[in-house]
C-alpha positions as CSV (number, residue, x, y, z in Angstrom):
1,X,86.7,75.9,90.3
2,X,87.5,78.8,89.0
3,X,85.8,82.1,89.6
4,X,84.3,84.5,86.2
5,X,84.9,87.9,86.5
6,X,83.7,89.8,83.3
7,X,84.9,93.3,83.5
8,X,82.6,95.9,82.2
9,X,81.4,99.2,81.5
10,X,79.5,100.5,78.8
11,X,81.2,103.5,78.6
12,X,84.2,103.6,76.8
13,X,87.7,104.7,77.6
14,X,87.4,104.0,81.8
15,X,90.2,101.5,82.0
16,X,88.5,98.3,81.4
17,X,91.1,97.1,78.8
18,X,93.8,98.4,81.1
19,X,92.1,96.9,84.1
20,X,91.7,93.7,81.9
21,X,94.9,93.2,81.1
22,X,97.1,94.4,84.4
23,X,94.8,92.6,87.2
24,X,94.8,89.1,85.6
25,X,98.6,90.0,85.0
26,X,98.9,90.6,88.6
27,X,96.6,87.3,89.1
28,X,99.1,85.6,87.8
29,X,101.5,86.9,89.5
30,X,100.4,85.8,92.7
31,X,100.8,82.1,91.4
32,X,97.6,81.3,90.4
33,X,96.5,80.0,87.3
34,X,94.6,82.3,85.2
35,X,92.9,82.9,81.5
36,X,91.8,86.5,80.0
37,X,88.8,86.3,77.7
38,X,89.0,88.6,74.8
39,X,85.3,89.9,74.0
40,X,85.9,92.8,72.2
41,X,86.0,93.5,68.6
42,X,88.9,95.7,68.7
43,X,90.8,93.3,70.1
44,X,93.0,95.6,72.6
45,X,93.4,93.0,75.3
46,X,94.8,90.5,72.5
47,X,97.0,93.7,71.6
48,X,97.7,94.4,75.2
49,X,98.8,90.7,75.7
50,X,101.7,90.6,72.8
51,X,99.4,89.4,70.5
52,X,98.9,90.7,66.7
53,X,95.3,90.1,66.8
54,X,95.9,90.6,62.3
55,X,97.4,87.2,62.6
56,X,95.1,84.5,64.6
57,X,94.0,81.4,63.1
58,X,91.7,80.9,65.7
59,X,89.8,83.3,68.1
60,X,86.6,84.2,70.7
61,X,84.7,84.2,67.5
62,X,84.9,80.9,66.6
63,X,84.2,79.7,69.7
64,X,81.3,81.7,70.1
65,X,80.3,80.1,66.4
66,X,81.1,76.3,67.6
67,X,83.9,76.5,65.4
68,X,86.4,76.0,68.0
69,X,86.7,74.7,71.3
70,X,88.1,77.4,73.2
71,X,91.5,74.8,73.9
72,X,92.3,75.3,70.5
73,X,92.1,78.9,70.3
74,X,93.9,79.8,73.5
75,X,97.5,81.5,73.3
76,X,99.3,80.3,76.6
77,X,103.1,81.9,75.9
78,X,102.9,85.1,77.7
79,X,104.9,87.6,79.0
80,X,102.4,88.3,81.1
81,X,102.3,84.4,82.9
82,X,98.3,83.9,81.7
83,X,97.0,82.5,79.0
84,X,94.8,84.3,76.6
85,X,91.5,83.5,74.1
86,X,92.1,86.5,71.6
87,X,89.6,88.3,69.6
88,X,90.1,91.0,66.5
89,X,87.3,92.2,64.1
90,X,85.8,89.4,63.4
91,X,84.0,89.0,66.1
92,X,81.6,91.7,64.9
93,X,80.5,88.6,63.1
94,X,78.9,87.0,66.1
95,X,76.6,89.9,66.5
96,X,74.4,89.0,63.3
97,X,75.5,84.9,63.4
98,X,73.7,84.2,66.8
99,X,71.0,86.7,66.0
100,X,69.0,82.7,65.0
101,X,71.1,80.9,67.2
102,X,69.2,78.7,70.0
103,X,70.4,79.3,73.5
104,X,72.7,82.1,72.0
105,X,73.4,83.6,75.4
106,X,74.6,80.8,76.5
107,X,77.6,79.7,73.9
108,X,80.5,81.5,76.2
109,X,79.3,79.5,79.1
110,X,78.7,76.6,77.8
111,X,82.6,77.0,76.4
112,X,84.1,77.4,79.6
113,X,82.4,74.8,81.5
114,X,85.8,72.0,80.2
115,X,87.6,75.1,81.6
116,X,86.8,76.2,85.0
117,X,88.7,73.2,87.0
118,X,92.1,74.5,84.8
119,X,92.0,77.5,86.1
120,X,91.8,80.2,89.9
121,X,90.5,83.4,87.6
122,X,88.9,84.1,84.7
123,X,88.2,87.3,83.1
124,X,86.2,88.2,79.9
125,X,87.5,91.6,78.8
126,X,83.5,93.0,77.1
127,X,82.4,95.2,74.1
128,X,81.9,98.8,75.4
129,X,78.3,97.8,74.8
130,X,75.1,96.2,76.0
131,X,75.4,93.7,73.1
132,X,74.9,90.1,72.6
133,X,78.8,89.6,73.2
134,X,78.5,92.1,76.6
135,X,75.3,89.0,77.5
136,X,77.0,86.3,76.7
137,X,80.2,87.2,79.5
138,X,77.1,87.9,81.9
139,X,75.6,84.9,81.7
140,X,79.1,83.2,82.2
141,X,80.1,85.3,84.6
142,X,79.8,84.8,88.9
143,X,80.6,88.9,89.2
144,X,81.0,92.0,87.6
145,X,84.4,94.2,88.0
146,X,83.3,97.8,87.0
147,X,85.9,100.2,86.2
148,X,84.4,103.6,86.3
149,X,86.1,106.9,85.8
150,X,85.5,109.5,88.4
151,X,83.8,111.9,86.1
152,X,80.4,113.5,85.6
153,X,78.4,111.0,83.7
154,X,80.3,108.0,86.0
155,X,76.3,107.2,88.1
156,X,74.3,107.5,85.2
157,X,76.2,104.7,83.0
158,X,76.8,102.5,86.1
159,X,72.9,102.6,86.3
160,X,72.6,101.2,83.0
161,X,75.1,98.4,83.4
162,X,73.5,97.6,87.1
163,X,69.5,97.6,85.2
164,X,71.1,95.4,82.9
165,X,72.9,93.1,85.4
166,X,69.1,92.7,87.7
167,X,68.2,91.8,84.1
168,X,70.3,89.2,83.7
169,X,70.4,87.8,87.5
170,X,66.2,87.8,86.9
171,X,66.2,85.9,83.6
172,X,69.4,84.1,82.6
173,X,71.7,84.0,85.5
174,X,70.9,83.8,89.3
175,X,74.0,84.2,91.0
176,X,75.4,86.7,89.2
177,X,76.7,89.4,91.3
178,X,77.9,92.6,91.4
179,X,81.8,91.7,92.9
180,X,83.1,95.4,93.2
181,X,83.8,99.4,91.6
182,X,87.3,100.3,90.5
183,X,87.7,104.3,90.7
184,X,90.2,104.0,87.3
185,X,92.2,107.3,86.0
186,X,92.2,108.9,89.7
187,X,93.8,112.4,89.8
188,X,93.3,113.2,93.2
189,X,94.1,117.1,92.5
190,X,90.5,117.1,90.3
191,X,87.9,118.0,92.9
192,X,84.8,116.3,90.2
193,X,87.2,113.8,90.3
194,X,87.0,113.5,94.5
195,X,83.4,114.7,94.5
196,X,82.0,111.7,91.9
197,X,84.4,109.7,94.0
198,X,82.5,110.6,97.4
199,X,79.2,109.7,95.2
200,X,80.3,106.6,94.4
201,X,81.1,105.6,97.8
202,X,77.9,107.0,99.4
203,X,76.0,104.5,96.7
204,X,77.3,101.4,96.6
205,X,79.5,102.1,99.8
206,X,81.8,98.8,100.6
207,X,81.4,97.6,96.8
208,X,84.1,100.5,96.1
209,X,87.2,98.8,96.4
210,X,90.0,101.1,98.4
211,X,92.0,100.0,95.6
212,X,92.3,103.0,93.1
213,X,94.2,103.0,89.7
214,X,95.8,106.2,89.4
215,X,96.5,108.2,85.8
216,X,100.2,107.0,84.7
217,X,102.4,107.1,82.2
218,X,103.9,104.2,82.8
219,X,100.7,102.2,82.5
220,X,99.3,103.9,79.5
221,X,102.5,102.9,77.7
222,X,102.8,99.6,78.3
223,X,99.8,98.8,75.7
224,X,102.4,100.0,72.9
225,X,104.7,97.6,73.7
226,X,102.2,94.0,74.3
227,X,103.3,93.5,77.9
228,X,100.8,94.3,81.6
229,X,102.3,97.7,83.4
230,X,103.7,94.6,85.8
231,X,105.8,93.8,83.1
232,X,106.9,96.7,81.3
233,X,107.3,98.9,85.1
234,X,106.8,96.6,87.5
235,X,108.3,99.7,89.9
236,X,105.5,102.3,88.3
237,X,102.7,103.4,90.3
238,X,99.9,101.8,87.7
239,X,102.2,98.0,88.1
240,X,101.4,98.4,92.0
241,X,98.1,99.9,92.2
242,X,97.1,97.0,90.0
243,X,99.0,94.4,92.8
244,X,96.9,95.8,95.3
245,X,93.8,95.4,93.8
246,X,94.7,91.7,93.4
247,X,95.5,91.7,96.6
248,X,92.4,93.4,97.8
249,X,90.6,91.0,96.0
250,X,91.9,87.8,97.1
251,X,91.4,89.0,101.5
252,X,87.8,89.8,100.1
253,X,87.6,86.2,98.8
254,X,89.5,84.6,101.7
255,X,87.0,86.5,104.1
256,X,84.3,85.4,102.4
257,X,84.5,82.0,102.7
258,X,85.6,81.9,106.3
259,X,82.2,83.5,106.2
């Protein structure tokens, strides 16, 4: 049975899509079958995986609207070694299209059920908003990974997301938990970044990953080439950091299984 992880933060520009693409590729590099679901109408995870969002025949929109199965929309021949359910601007129509639908919050979870035996990990790249698409991701997920930049408004934004996760847990997905908080685009020379990092550790303790994702030019360049950093420049500090994150996640999971 796969683990389904939503990569979520309603604040944009925190490295959410970068984390989705590179963590999926890093888990795939450990010889685990992985699926990345792009649930953001911007389609950045799709483009960052080397797929042209303008030429899609089927996408996550058709899956959510019940017009196609995930199998029919999957793309498998990717350099990153994972499978992809792509997205493009059509997905904005799902917000309106699902309004009057019964069980609209459950569409993604239902679509994923036939696939859960096939993959070790399914990661969902959420849009930077707490909307119906994000709700679908949180209802489908076992846990949430929260990328966060160590800046002034980080804790304020996190509190809103944690409240949303609590509501989803109470009403729609009792098993949902916070898997971990990931510090992204970190510059240790920045005093504010170090202070916010300390605050995150104080507030969330061992929920904060030990792995920190640094600011890295190669990591920023990789999406323009349609590649995860691991393929674009595996020796870069960004690629190495996401490999370390994958390792940390696997060790956490193994420890939890023993307990």
